[in-house]
Structure formats: structure tokens, C-alpha cells
C-alpha positions as a Python dict, from the first residue, in 0.01 Angstrom:
ca = {
    (1, 'M'): (0, 0, 0),
    (2, 'K'): (-88, -121, -346),
    (3, 'L'): (146, -128, -643),
    (4, 'A'): (-71, 129, -824),
    (5, 'E'): (-25, 370, -532),
    (6, 'L'): (351, 322, -545),
    (7, 'V'): (357, 392, -918),
    (8, 'I'): (153, 711, -873),
    (9, 'R'): (377, 829, -588),
    (10, 'Y'): (696, 753, -783),
    (11, 'R'): (567, 948, -1086),
    (12, 'F'): (489, 1241, -858),
    (13, 'W'): (843, 1231, -715),
    (14, 'C'): (990, 1230, -1064),
    (15, 'D'): (760, 1493, -1216),
    (16, 'A'): (724, 1742, -929),
    (17, 'D'): (897, 2077, -974),
    (18, 'R'): (1091, 2034, -653),
    (19, 'I'): (1377, 1850, -485),
    (20, 'G'): (1397, 1763, -117),
    (21, 'P'): (1413, 1499, 154),
    (22, 'D'): (1037, 1440, 121),
    (23, 'M'): (1087, 1341, -243),
    (24, 'L'): (1212, 988, -175),
    (25, 'G'): (1199, 876, -536),
    (26, 'T'): (1456, 1136, -638),
    (27, 'H'): (1630, 1255, -319),
    (28, 'W'): (1858, 949, -308),
    (29, 'R'): (2014, 1074, -633),
    (30, 'L'): (2173, 1365, -446),
    (31, 'Y'): (2412, 1126, -267),
    (32, 'F'): (2606, 1050, -587),
    (33, 'K'): (2766, 1327, -796),
    (34, 'S'): (2671, 1187, -1135),
    (35, 'T'): (2305, 1126, -1047),
    (36, 'M'): (2290, 1456, -851),
    (37, 'R'): (2411, 1647, -1154),
    (38, 'A'): (2167, 1471, -1389),
    (39, 'L'): (1873, 1537, -1155),
    (40, 'C'): (1964, 1904, -1104),
    (41, 'C'): (2018, 1967, -1476),
    (42, 'Q'): (1675, 1815, -1537),
    (43, 'K'): (1493, 2009, -1262),
    (44, 'F'): (1656, 2355, -1245),
    (45, 'M'): (1631, 2628, -1509),
    (46, 'A'): (2012, 2626, -1511),
    (47, 'F'): (2271, 2432, -1312),
    (48, 'G'): (2632, 2535, -1369),
    (49, 'D'): (2946, 2326, -1398),
    (50, 'G'): (3094, 2241, -1059),
    (51, 'A'): (2765, 2321, -880),
    (52, 'E'): (2633, 2085, -613),
    (53, 'F'): (2294, 2039, -448),
    (54, 'R'): (2360, 1840, -131),
    (55, 'P'): (2131, 1587, 40),
    (56, 'G'): (1907, 1754, 297),
    (57, 'A'): (1862, 2069, 88),
    (58, 'Y'): (1522, 2158, -53),
    (59, 'A'): (1406, 2351, -361),
    (60, 'E'): (1051, 2445, -465),
    (61, 'A'): (963, 2562, -818),
    (62, 'C'): (1301, 2442, -950),
    (63, 'S'): (1209, 2553, -1302),
    (64, 'K'): (1238, 2914, -1176),
    (65, 'I'): (1579, 2870, -1010),
    (66, 'M'): (1918, 2926, -1176),
    (67, 'I'): (2233, 2805, -1000),
    (68, 'G'): (2567, 2919, -1139),
    (69, 'R'): (2905, 2751, -1165),
    (70, 'N'): (3085, 2636, -849),
    (71, 'V'): (2786, 2700, -619),
    (72, 'V'): (2717, 2449, -341),
    (73, 'I'): (2369, 2433, -186),
    (74, 'R'): (2437, 2280, 155),
    (75, 'P'): (2214, 2064, 379),
    (76, 'G'): (1929, 2242, 550),
    (77, 'S'): (1908, 2512, 283),
    (78, 'F'): (1569, 2601, 132),
    (79, 'L'): (1519, 2766, -206),
    (80, 'F'): (1152, 2862, -246),
    (81, 'A'): (1076, 3028, -577),
    (82, 'D'): (715, 3133, -639),
    (83, 'P'): (547, 2853, -837),
    (84, 'T'): (270, 3080, -968),
    (85, 'E'): (295, 3236, -1313),
    (86, 'G'): (457, 3578, -1295),
    (87, 'G'): (600, 3510, -949),
    (88, 'G'): (960, 3558, -843),
    (89, 'G'): (1247, 3327, -920),
    (90, 'I'): (1594, 3280, -774),
    (91, 'V'): (1924, 3349, -953),
    (92, 'I'): (2248, 3249, -783),
    (93, 'E'): (2542, 3353, -1001),
    (94, 'D'): (2885, 3186, -1029),
    (95, 'D'): (3125, 3126, -739),
    (96, 'V'): (2876, 3205, -461),
    (97, 'L'): (2940, 3057, -115),
    (98, 'I'): (2625, 2949, 69),
    (99, 'G'): (2645, 2822, 426),
    (100, 'P'): (2420, 2546, 558),
    (101, 'G'): (2063, 2628, 653),
    (102, 'V'): (2026, 2935, 430),
    (103, 'H'): (1665, 3010, 328),
    (104, 'F'): (1548, 3194, 13),
    (105, 'Y'): (1180, 3300, 1),
    (106, 'T'): (1027, 3476, -301),
    (107, 'N'): (668, 3489, -176),
    (108, 'N'): (476, 3532, 146),
    (109, 'H'): (134, 3469, 297),
    (110, 'E'): (-137, 3731, 282),
    (111, 'F'): (-220, 3858, 630),
    (112, 'S'): (-413, 4183, 584),
    (113, 'D'): (-756, 4063, 704),
    (114, 'V'): (-762, 4044, 1085),
    (115, 'T'): (-1095, 3856, 1080),
    (116, 'T'): (-966, 3564, 871),
    (117, 'P'): (-705, 3309, 980),
    (118, 'I'): (-384, 3363, 782),
    (119, 'I'): (-395, 3008, 647),
    (120, 'H'): (-719, 3098, 464),
    (121, 'Q'): (-601, 3431, 317),
    (122, 'G'): (-386, 3286, 41),
    (123, 'Y'): (-93, 3471, -113),
    (124, 'P'): (-34, 3822, -244),
    (125, 'K'): (-51, 3877, -619),
    (126, 'P'): (267, 3729, -770),
    (127, 'S'): (532, 3966, -897),
    (128, 'S'): (864, 3915, -1073),
    (129, 'E'): (990, 4199, -850),
    (130, 'D'): (994, 3939, -571),
    (131, 'S'): (1286, 3755, -736),
    (132, 'I'): (1604, 3703, -536),
    (133, 'N'): (1942, 3762, -702),
    (134, 'V'): (2278, 3670, -554),
    (135, 'K'): (2559, 3816, -762),
    (136, 'R'): (2893, 3659, -850),
    (137, 'G'): (3136, 3585, -567),
    (138, 'A'): (2899, 3667, -279),
    (139, 'W'): (2901, 3476, 49),
    (140, 'I'): (2579, 3400, 239),
    (141, 'G'): (2654, 3291, 598),
    (142, 'A'): (2494, 2990, 767),
    (143, 'G'): (2134, 3023, 877),
    (144, 'S'): (2067, 3346, 690),
    (145, 'I'): (1726, 3423, 541),
    (146, 'L'): (1679, 3615, 213),
    (147, 'L'): (1331, 3762, 168),
    (148, 'P'): (1143, 3853, -153),
    (149, 'G'): (1291, 4107, -390),
    (150, 'V'): (1645, 4132, -253),
    (151, 'T'): (1971, 4142, -444),
    (152, 'V'): (2300, 4056, -279),
    (153, 'G'): (2572, 4237, -472),
    (154, 'E'): (2894, 4108, -623),
    (155, 'N'): (3145, 3984, -362),
    (156, 'A'): (2917, 4097, -78),
    (157, 'V'): (2906, 3910, 253),
    (158, 'V'): (2591, 3835, 453),
    (159, 'G'): (2682, 3740, 810),
    (160, 'A'): (2556, 3415, 961),
    (161, 'G'): (2200, 3428, 1091),
    (162, 'S'): (2116, 3754, 916),
    (163, 'I'): (1772, 3832, 775),
    (164, 'V'): (1806, 4017, 445),
    (165, 'T'): (1505, 4242, 384),
    (166, 'R'): (1665, 4488, 138),
    (167, 'D'): (1948, 4490, -115),
    (168, 'V'): (2305, 4439, -1),
    (169, 'P'): (2546, 4651, -211),
    (170, 'A'): (2844, 4497, -389),
    (171, 'F'): (3166, 4469, -188),
    (172, 'S'): (2997, 4520, 149),
    (173, 'V'): (2935, 4322, 468),
    (174, 'A'): (2578, 4310, 603),
    (175, 'V'): (2474, 4150, 932),
    (176, 'G'): (2181, 4136, 1172),
    (177, 'N'): (1802, 4129, 1184),
    (178, 'P'): (1726, 4307, 965),
    (179, 'A'): (2062, 4293, 789),
    (180, 'R'): (2241, 4628, 780),
    (181, 'V'): (2563, 4717, 602),
    (182, 'L'): (2844, 4713, 856),
    (183, 'K'): (3135, 4800, 630),
    (184, 'Q'): (3266, 4812, 275),
    (185, 'I'): (3521, 4559, 153),
    (186, 'K'): (3832, 4728, 15),
    (187, 'N'): (4146, 4593, -148),
    (188, 'S'): (4428, 4561, 103),
}
């Protein structure tokens, strides 16, 4: 590998609108709190006080992702905002618990033409309605998947391994595939 190739690759790592293990030029910064914070404040639309983005986590289209105060994005988690103009973003409000391996997807592949391989069909027209919102105090269990356009309400719980295809109301517990509300959370 030539020095010029290394310089080009390093610039890509620094300038790309993403963070992840495949971004060697920047991923090492996640191992140290001060450099993690500086990288995340540079990349994300917003990155709150006390927030952490742990090594092994991945984010695409960081400029369309807002992470609130005291939120920890754990290893194995994927935050995929839609990089196209007009596409959905991700908003994670303050004090949200996110287990490891949680996936957020704001777009999908087109698959309506049965005569064309899916890989060649591209993507549906982008829409801001595909944004994902996780409200203050919610808890997303390990291995859960949040699909385009969902909102998880304030202090709601999504059980581990759930696939969220529709909104989860505030103060409720949703589990399963697809996630369904199991119960309401009440003061004891």
C-alpha cells in the first residue's frame, strides 16, 4: 500500500458521516472518553452530556442522529439513519437505556418487482415519516430492532429481542415479533 492510498483512506475515515469498527482511523477514539466525546460531538447532530458511544457500535448518517443526555449506545448496536435528503433520522431523548445489539433502521430496500433481484431495485422514496423517535426515559432491551417510522413513548419498555414495527405508547411494555403491548406501567 502506498502512502497516498493511506492518506486517502484516512481522510475518508475522518470525513465519512459514520462511526463504526470498519472506520479504523476514527474507531479507536471510542476507547477513551475524551476522544469519544469529541468524535461524537463532531459527527452527530447532537450528543448530550453524559452520553456514550461504545466501541463496537455503528452509526450511519450521523448528521441525522440526535443522542440525548445520559444515553449509552452499547457494543453491537446499529443506528442507520437514511443518508438521502428528506430521509428519516433518529432521535434518542435523554435518559434512555439501550441494551447491546439494538438496531435502528430508518429505510429499507425496494422489493416490489419480482423479476428484478432486490439488490438492483434500490430504495423507496425517502420520507421524514420514516424517522425513529425514542422518548425520554424509555428502555430498549438487548437485541431489539426498531423499524422505520416508529416512536417509543416516554418511559416505555421494549423487551429484549423484540421487533418494533409500530409505535409503543408511553408507560407501556411491548414485547415480541412484532412487538405488542403487554401491559401498562402504573405507579405502585
